[in-house]
Every structure is written in structure tokens, then in C-alpha cells.
C-alpha positions in Angstrom: 102.7 -49.5 80.8 104.7 -51.9 83.4 105.4 -50.8 87.4 108.3 -51.2 89.1 107.1 -52.6 92.6 108.2 -51.8 95.9 109.6 -55.2 97.7 107.3 -55.0 100.7 105.4 -58.4 101.2 103.5 -59.7 104.2 102.0 -62.9 104.8 98.6 -64.1 106.1 96.9 -67.4 107.3 94.0 -68.8 105.9 90.8 -66.6 106.6 92.5 -63.5 108.1 91.2 -60.9 106.4 93.2 -58.4 104.1 94.1 -54.9 105.6 92.0 -52.4 103.9 94.6 -49.8 103.6 97.6 -51.6 101.7 99.3 -49.7 99.2 102.6 -50.7 97.5 102.4 -54.2 99.4 102.7 -57.7 98.1 100.2 -60.0 100.0 100.9 -64.0 100.3 98.2 -65.5 102.0 97.5 -69.4 102.7 94.5 -71.1 101.1 95.0 -73.8 103.5 94.7 -76.6 100.7 96.1 -80.2 101.9 98.5 -81.8 99.4 98.7 -85.2 100.7 99.8 -83.9 104.5 101.3 -80.8 103.1 100.1 -77.6 103.6 102.3 -75.0 101.2 99.8 -73.4 99.2 99.6 -69.5 98.8 97.8 -67.2 96.7 100.0 -63.7 96.2 98.3 -60.4 95.1 99.5 -56.9 95.1 98.6 -53.9 95.9 99.7 -50.5 94.1 100.5 -47.0 95.2 96.6 -46.3 94.7 95.5 -49.5 96.6 94.5 -51.1 93.3 94.5 -55.3 93.6 96.4 -57.7 91.2 95.8 -61.2 91.7 98.4 -63.5 90.3 97.6 -66.8 91.2 98.5 -69.6 92.7 102.3 -70.2 94.1 103.4 -72.9 96.5 106.4 -72.3 99.2 108.3 -74.7 100.8 110.0 -74.1 104.1 113.2 -75.8 105.2 116.0 -75.7 107.9 119.3 -77.9 108.7 118.5 -80.7 111.1 120.4 -83.2 112.5 119.5 -85.6 109.9 120.2 -83.0 107.3 117.4 -81.0 105.8 114.0 -80.8 106.6 111.2 -79.3 105.1 108.0 -78.9 106.8 105.0 -80.1 105.9 103.3 -76.9 106.9 104.9 -73.6 105.2 104.6 -70.4 107.5 106.0 -67.4 105.7 107.6 -65.0 107.8 104.8 -62.4 108.4 106.7 -59.4 106.9 109.7 -59.2 104.5 111.6 -56.8 102.1 114.1 -57.7 99.2 113.7 -61.4 99.8 112.0 -63.9 101.5 114.5 -65.6 104.2 117.0 -68.1 102.7 115.0 -71.6 104.6 112.1 -71.1 101.9 111.6 -71.5 98.2 108.6 -70.7 96.1 107.0 -71.9 92.6 103.9 -70.2 90.6 101.3 -73.0 89.7 100.7 -71.4 86.3 101.6 -70.4 83.0 99.1 -67.0 83.8 101.1 -66.8 86.9 104.2 -65.6 85.3 102.6 -64.0 82.5 100.3 -61.7 84.6 104.0 -61.0 86.4 105.6 -59.8 83.3 102.4 -57.7 82.2 102.4 -56.0 85.3 106.1 -55.3 86.0 107.9 -56.0 83.2 111.5 -56.5 83.7 111.0 -55.8 87.2 109.2 -59.5 87.3 112.1 -61.1 87.6 113.0 -58.8 91.0 109.6 -60.1 92.4 110.2 -63.4 91.6 114.0 -63.3 93.1 112.7 -62.1 96.1 110.2 -64.8 96.7 113.3 -66.9 95.9 111.0 -68.7 92.9 113.1 -72.1 91.3 111.6 -71.1 88.1 114.4 -68.3 87.8 116.4 -69.5 90.2 116.6 -73.2 89.7 119.8 -73.7 92.0 117.8 -73.6 94.9 115.8 -76.6 94.3 118.6 -79.2 95.2 118.2 -79.0 98.9 114.6 -79.4 98.6 114.0 -82.2 95.7 114.6 -85.3 98.1 111.7 -84.1 100.3 108.3 -85.7 100.0 106.6 -82.2 100.5 109.2 -81.2 97.2 107.3 -84.0 95.2 103.9 -84.3 96.9 103.2 -80.8 97.8 105.1 -78.4 95.2 105.2 -80.6 92.3 102.5 -82.6 92.2 100.4 -81.1 89.3 102.1 -81.4 85.4 101.4 -77.2 85.6 104.1 -77.4 88.4 106.6 -79.3 85.8 105.9 -77.1 82.9 106.0 -73.9 85.5 109.7 -75.1 86.8 111.2 -75.2 83.3 109.6 -72.5 81.4 108.6 -70.2 84.2 111.4 -68.2 84.2 110.9 -67.3 80.2 107.3 -66.7 80.7 108.5 -63.9 83.2 110.5 -62.6 80.9 107.5 -62.0 78.3 109.2 -64.8 76.0 107.5 -67.8 74.5 109.6 -70.8 74.8 109.7 -73.4 72.5 108.2 -76.4 74.2 109.8 -79.0 71.9 113.7 -80.5 73.4 115.1 -80.2 69.4 116.9 -77.3 68.9 119.6 -75.6 66.2 122.4 -74.0 67.9 125.2 -71.9 66.1 128.9 -71.1 67.5 132.4 -71.3 67.0 135.4 -72.8 68.8 137.7 -70.1 68.7 136.6 -66.1 68.5 138.9 -65.8 65.1 136.3 -69.0 63.2 133.3 -68.4 61.1 130.7 -70.1 63.1 128.9 -73.8 62.2 125.3 -74.5 63.0 124.3 -77.7 64.3 120.5 -79.1 64.5 119.9 -81.4 67.7 116.6 -83.3 66.6 115.9 -85.0 69.8 112.4 -86.8 69.7 110.4 -88.6 72.6 107.9 -90.3 69.7 110.7 -91.1 67.0 110.6 -94.8 66.4 113.8 -95.1 66.5 115.8 -94.0 69.5 115.7 -90.1 69.9 116.9 -89.0 73.3 120.2 -88.9 72.4 123.0 -86.9 70.1 126.1 -88.3 69.3 129.3 -86.0 68.3 132.4 -87.8 67.1 135.4 -86.2 65.7 139.2 -86.7 66.0 141.1 -85.6 68.7 141.8 -81.9 69.3 138.9 -81.0 66.7 136.9 -79.1 69.6 134.4 -81.5 71.2 135.0 -81.0 74.4 135.0 -77.0 74.1 131.9 -77.2 72.1 130.0 -78.8 75.0 131.2 -76.1 77.9 130.4 -73.7 75.3 126.9 -75.2 74.9 126.4 -76.1 79.0 127.5 -72.4 79.2 125.0 -71.3 76.7 122.4 -73.7 77.8 122.6 -72.9 81.9 120.2 -70.2 83.2 122.7 -67.7 84.2 122.6 -64.7 86.4 121.4 -61.3 84.8 123.8 -59.9 82.3 124.0 -56.8 79.9 121.1 -57.1 77.5 123.9 -57.1 74.7 125.2 -60.3 75.8 121.6 -61.8 76.1 121.4 -61.0 72.6 124.7 -62.6 71.5 123.5 -65.6 73.2 120.0 -65.8 71.8 121.8 -65.5 68.2 123.7 -68.9 68.6 119.7 -70.3 68.8 118.4 -69.4 65.0 115.2 -70.6 65.8 114.7 -70.7 70.1 116.6 -71.0 72.9 115.2 -74.5 74.6 114.3 -74.9 78.3 115.8 -78.1 80.0 115.3 -78.3 84.0 118.4 -79.1 84.1 121.8 -79.2 82.7 124.1 -82.4 83.9 127.9 -82.5 82.8 129.6 -85.6 83.0 132.9 -86.7 82.4 135.2 -89.2 84.1 138.2 -88.4 82.6 141.5 -87.6 84.6 142.6 -85.0 82.0 139.0 -83.6 82.4 139.2 -79.9 81.4 135.2 -79.2 81.3 135.3 -75.8 81.6 132.5 -75.4 84.0 129.6 -72.4 84.1 129.5 -70.9 87.9 127.5 -72.5 90.6 124.7 -70.4 91.8 121.0 -69.9 93.1 120.1 -68.8 89.1 122.2 -72.0 87.5 120.9 -75.2 86.6 123.9 -76.7 85.9 125.2 -79.8 88.0 129.1 -81.2 87.5 128.9 -85.1 87.6 132.5 -86.5 87.4 135.6 -87.2 89.2 137.0 -83.7 90.2 135.4 -81.8 93.2 134.6 -77.6 93.2 138.1 -76.8 92.9 138.8 -78.8 90.2 141.0 -81.1 92.4 141.4 -85.4 92.0 141.4 -87.0 95.5 139.7 -90.6 96.5 138.4 -88.8 99.7 136.5 -86.6 97.6 135.4 -89.2 95.2 134.0 -91.4 98.0 132.4 -88.3 99.5 130.6 -87.6 96.5 129.2 -91.1 96.2 128.3 -91.0 99.7 126.1 -88.1 99.1 124.8 -89.2 96.0 123.5 -92.3 97.4 121.8 -90.3 100.1 119.9 -88.0 97.4 118.9 -91.5 95.3 117.5 -92.8 98.6 115.5 -89.5 99.5 114.1 -89.6 96.0 113.1 -93.2 96.3 115.0 -94.0 93.6 117.6 -97.0 95.5 115.6 -99.8 93.4 116.3 -98.3 90.5 120.0 -97.9 91.5 120.0 -101.5 92.4 118.6 -102.7 89.1 120.8 -100.3 87.0 124.4 -101.0 89.2 123.4 -104.7 88.3 122.4 -104.1 84.4 125.6 -102.0 83.9 128.1 -104.2 85.9 126.7 -106.7 83.5 128.3 -110.8 83.8 131.3 -109.0 85.7 128.9 -108.2 88.7 130.1 -110.2 91.8 127.2 -108.8 93.8 123.9 -110.0 95.1 120.9 -107.7 95.1 120.9 -108.0 99.0 124.8 -107.0 98.9 123.9 -103.7 96.6 120.9 -102.9 99.0 123.1 -103.2 101.7 125.5 -100.7 100.0 122.9 -98.4 98.9 121.7 -98.2 102.2 124.9 -97.4 103.9 126.4 -94.1 104.9 130.0 -95.2 105.8 132.7 -92.9 105.0 134.4 -95.3 102.6 132.7 -97.5 100.3 132.9 -101.4 100.5 131.2 -102.0 97.1 133.9 -99.6 95.6 137.1 -100.7 97.2 136.0 -103.9 95.2 135.4 -103.0 92.0 138.4 -102.1 89.2 138.7 -98.5 88.3 136.2 -98.9 85.2 133.8 -100.4 87.2 134.1 -97.7 90.1 133.3 -95.3 87.2 130.2 -97.1 86.2 129.0 -97.2 89.7 129.8 -93.3 90.2 128.0 -92.6 86.9 124.8 -94.3 87.8 124.8 -92.6 91.3 125.0 -89.4 89.8 122.6 -89.6 87.5 119.9 -90.9 89.5 120.9 -88.4 92.3 120.6 -85.2 90.0 118.3 -85.9 86.7 115.0 -84.3 87.2 111.9 -84.6 84.1 113.3 -82.7 80.8 117.1 -82.9 81.4 119.9 -82.6 79.2 122.9 -84.5 80.0 126.4 -83.6 78.2 128.8 -86.8 78.2 132.2 -86.3 77.6 133.8 -89.5 76.4 131.8 -92.0 77.9 134.5 -94.9 76.8 137.7 -93.5 79.3 139.0 -96.2 81.1 136.0 -98.5 79.9 136.0 -102.2 77.8 133.7 -101.7 74.9 131.2 -104.3 76.7 131.0 -101.9 79.4 130.7 -99.2 77.1 127.9 -101.1 75.3 126.2 -101.6 79.1 126.5 -97.9 80.1 124.7 -96.8 76.8 121.6 -99.0 77.4 121.4 -98.2 81.0 121.7 -94.3 80.0 118.9 -94.8 77.4 116.8 -96.4 79.7 117.3 -93.6 82.9 116.8 -90.9 80.1 113.6 -92.3 79.0 112.4 -93.0 82.5 112.8 -89.6 83.3 112.1 -87.9 80.3 115.1 -86.6 79.6 118.1 -85.8 76.7 121.7 -86.1 76.2 124.6 -85.1 73.8 127.5 -87.7 73.9 130.5 -87.1 72.8 132.6 -90.0 71.6 135.1 -91.6 69.7 133.5 -95.3 70.4 131.8 -97.2 67.5 129.7 -99.1 70.0 128.2 -95.9 71.4 127.5 -94.6 67.4 125.9 -97.9 66.5 123.1 -97.3 69.1 122.4 -93.8 67.4 120.5 -93.0 63.9 122.7 -91.2 61.6 120.1 -88.2 61.7 121.5 -87.9 65.0 125.1 -88.3 64.4 127.4 -85.0 64.0 130.7 -85.0 62.7 133.2 -82.7 63.9 136.3 -82.0 61.4 139.2 -79.5 61.6 141.1 -78.3 58.5 143.5 -75.5 58.5 142.9 -74.6 62.4 139.1 -74.0 61.4 136.2 -76.6 62.7 133.3 -77.6 61.3 130.3 -79.9 61.7 128.1 -81.6 59.2 125.4 -84.5 59.6 127.0 -88.3 59.3 126.4 -89.3 55.5 126.9 -93.3 56.6 123.8 -95.1 58.4 125.2 -95.9 62.0 122.5 -97.4 63.1 122.8 -101.1 63.7 125.8 -101.2 61.9 128.9 -103.8 62.6 131.9 -101.9 64.7 134.2 -102.7 62.1 132.5 -101.2 59.4 132.0 -97.7 61.9 135.5 -97.9 62.8 136.4 -97.9 59.3 134.5 -95.9 57.0 132.9 -93.4 60.2 135.9 -93.0 62.4 138.4 -93.7 59.1 141.1 -95.6 60.7 141.9 -96.3 57.1 143.5 -93.4 56.4 146.2 -94.3 59.2 148.6 -96.7 58.1 147.9 -99.7 61.1 150.6 -101.6 62.5 149.1 -105.4 61.1 149.0 -103.7 57.4 152.7 -102.8 57.9 153.6 -106.4 58.9 151.6 -107.9 56.1 153.2 -105.8 53.8 156.6 -106.9 54.7 155.3 -110.5 54.8 154.0 -110.1 51.1 157.4 -109.0 49.9 159.5 -111.7 51.3 157.1 -114.9 51.1 154.6 -116.6 48.6 150.9 -116.5 49.5 151.0 -120.1 50.7 153.6 -119.6 53.3 152.2 -116.6 54.3 149.2 -117.6 55.3 151.2 -121.2 57.0 152.5 -118.2 59.3 149.0 -118.2 61.0 148.3 -121.9 60.7 145.3 -120.9 58.4 143.5 -119.0 60.5 144.0 -115.5 59.5 140.7 -113.2 59.8 139.0 -112.9 56.7 139.4 -108.6 57.1 143.5 -109.7 56.9 143.1 -111.9 54.2 141.4 -109.9 52.2 144.2 -107.3 52.1 147.0 -109.8 51.8 145.1 -111.0 48.7 144.6 -107.9 47.8 148.4 -106.8 48.2 149.6 -110.1 46.5 147.0 -109.0 43.0 148.2 -105.6 43.0 151.8 -107.2 43.0 151.6 -109.5 40.1 150.4 -106.8 38.2 153.4 -104.8 38.9 
């Protein structure tokens, strides 16, 4: 039977004897293990009201504080000698095995969450990790073992007695509005498929609900504050098989008309917004410059500055006017206003913001939700963006859902990973694309997938008038016999139809 513990903690140094009369107390004891210069590993034990001992196993605890140069993480953690309710705000912890969290649930049931919250464990409070991620102590101390990455991703579920699906694929069931019937989408992510498997595309006309869908998905995927059992049950019902667990959810939108509803940011949230609006939803050049500068600092601290130079060069393509030395000066600069951004077009600036934000915040097993990446961009730039996105996802073992109107994007995604949204009589539905998109021409995708042929285009209207007023020879002479094959085929079909009539 699960026990409800008192949140009473003491810490002991390595070799320090555990008091013999402990009851209703947790003990955090250093084992003095050296992780490449970091001493942050501890054993967690609990003594119940009768003095019976339970060993939970290894946890790693980091200690940080604000310094002149920013957030500083100590190479040796010294927890407070005694605390209750929760450890001080400058600390975080992470259990180092599945057994640690499983034993926590077996011992305390639902109250395991209270114990882990008191320890500021980032498996249940992922929003606390951001300040620490850029430090070498975090990378080489806390997160050095593969088991630690699994604990960060799945520890919260294990501590609730759940058996999480360790595959990124999932099925999601939702409705765009409360009065609609729900529809179901399969996200067939795969890192091992010979076809590209890290991106799922969503297409559909304006106002079918793509952005609202992404916002709802981000809310359901983000680890949220503890809510009622009814709300938890309702959220779980939207994942018919099992809810996937991603280390971080990154929502990306660079539209000035962004209406992306964002979950509240707090310690128990794994959500990061990357876009052109600030925390209050406002647009300002000053805010954009500040975000760009802070993201560059994170990129440097994560030792990803070399990747940044490579990806910026690649994403700007043949329009890149910067040498490698220019880019290295930019990534190392802490100026309030970026000299590079001042020289770029608005579309190029968006590309640089995108690369910088992604490299600043992406962690292994993250999910990127990207709303209309083609906004403000030339098709060539869209192609460069998608190539860079794919490379970054692969390098960081992550995935993306992209809502788009661009055939340039869809031609890079196999049809089994493209979902078509439709809306008729106020009801939204979704289904897999029935036309193979991967490697198809932009023209074919534009006509057969995005179905622009259903709307009368200007060039067809003009050709119709010409066919009524001129002979075929006269019509072709108007274009000095250089009319495109597509337009010429339409014109010939129009004359043939008129001849039959």
C-alpha cells in the first residue's frame, strides 16, 4: 500500500554516517563520484515512520546561481543540510534510472509527484532545465549516460505508474470546435525508415483549422500542471493508443498574423515558443533583436556555434553575402543590435531567426510544430529551410509537424506522412494524401494536391477571351510562339472543344 510521506529532507556528505534514529525523513547523500570534473551524484533514501529504510537509487543534483556573466552552475553540488516542501530554487535534480521512478511510485503512489517536485526533478518539472542546459556540468555530469536521457523523457510517466510508448509515432484524436465530431490522425514518425520519416506535413485550404489543430496538439503534448482526474482522462482519450512523450515541444511561427495559442509557461511545462512575438504577444524590433541575441548566447554555450555557421551558410544559399569569418564574428557578438540582421532582407532575417532559435532550444527527442514555414519566403528559400530543418532534426534525433501551403515542402515528404485537412459545412476532417507527393514536381502537386484547378485562374480567363477572338495561329503569334507547354495545351483543348460545338 502506498504511503503519504512527510517532505522532510537532510543532506549528507560522502562518508558521513546516517543518523541511527531517522524517521519520516529523506536522505540525499553524496557518493563523491567524479563525472569529468563534476561531483553531482547522490543516493536518495527514505526512512518511514517506523525507521524502515527504502533505497530509491542514484539521482544527480545541480546547483546554480546568477553571476555577473549569467547563470553559473557549480561543478560540485552542496545541497542545503535540511529542507522541507522543496529544495532551494537554485537546484534541479534528475533520477538516473527507470527503477528510481518506478520505486518512487511503488512506495508513494500519486504522492511520488510531490516528492519529485520537492526535489525539483526535471522529469516532472521540465521547464526548470532551460537555465542549466548550456553548462558543461549539465551535459557531462547530469546527462552523460543514455539512461539519464531516457529518465528525462519518461521519468514523469514512470513516476505515475504509466508505461509510456517509447516510439515517436502516435495517433491523435481531436475536433477543431466543441460542436464537431472528432477526427483521427496518425503521426507515422520513423527514424529508421529508408524514406524521410522525421517530418509529417499537414495541408489544407485557409480556415480549415490547421493552426488551431497545432495549438491544441501542443497543449495536449506539453507536460502541464497537475489537473483534475477528469481532465487527465479527457486528454488521454485523445491519444487512443498511448500519449507520446517528447523532451520538449517547440512551436515555430514567423507570421505577423500569428494567432498561435500558447500554453502557459511554468516549471512543469516542456513548451518553448519560437517566433516574432514576445511573451505578451507583441511585435517589436527591439524584442526581436533581444531574442536573437539571447538565442545566440545559448547556441554558443551549447557549443553549437560551428553548426550555426554551417546552417546559416546553407539556408541563405546563393544569396549569402557573408564569409565564414563574418558569421563567426556575428555568433560571437553580444551587441544589442545585430549587424548581420541589419543587412538582410525580411525573408533572410526570418531564416536566421529560425536556425538560431532551433539550435538554441532543441534537445534530443523534441517535437517541432511549424506553422506555415513558407510565410514571407521565396520558394528557393523554402527549399533551403526544409533541407536545413531536416538536417537539424536528424542531428538532434527529433521530429516535426509542418502545416503548409507549399508544394516545395510537400514534395520532400512521402504521402503516407502527409495529412489533408478539409472542411465542409462547418465540419473539419482529415485523411492521408492519396497521391504520392515525394519527389513529385511542384506543378503536379500544385494542380492535383492543392487543387488550384478548381479556381478559375487569370491566365485561363485571358486565354478563353483570346480563343473567342482569334485563330489559333494568331493567338500563338501573340506570344511569339514561346507559350508554355501547359498554357499551349489548355489553349489547344479550348479550340478543340469549340470546334466540336
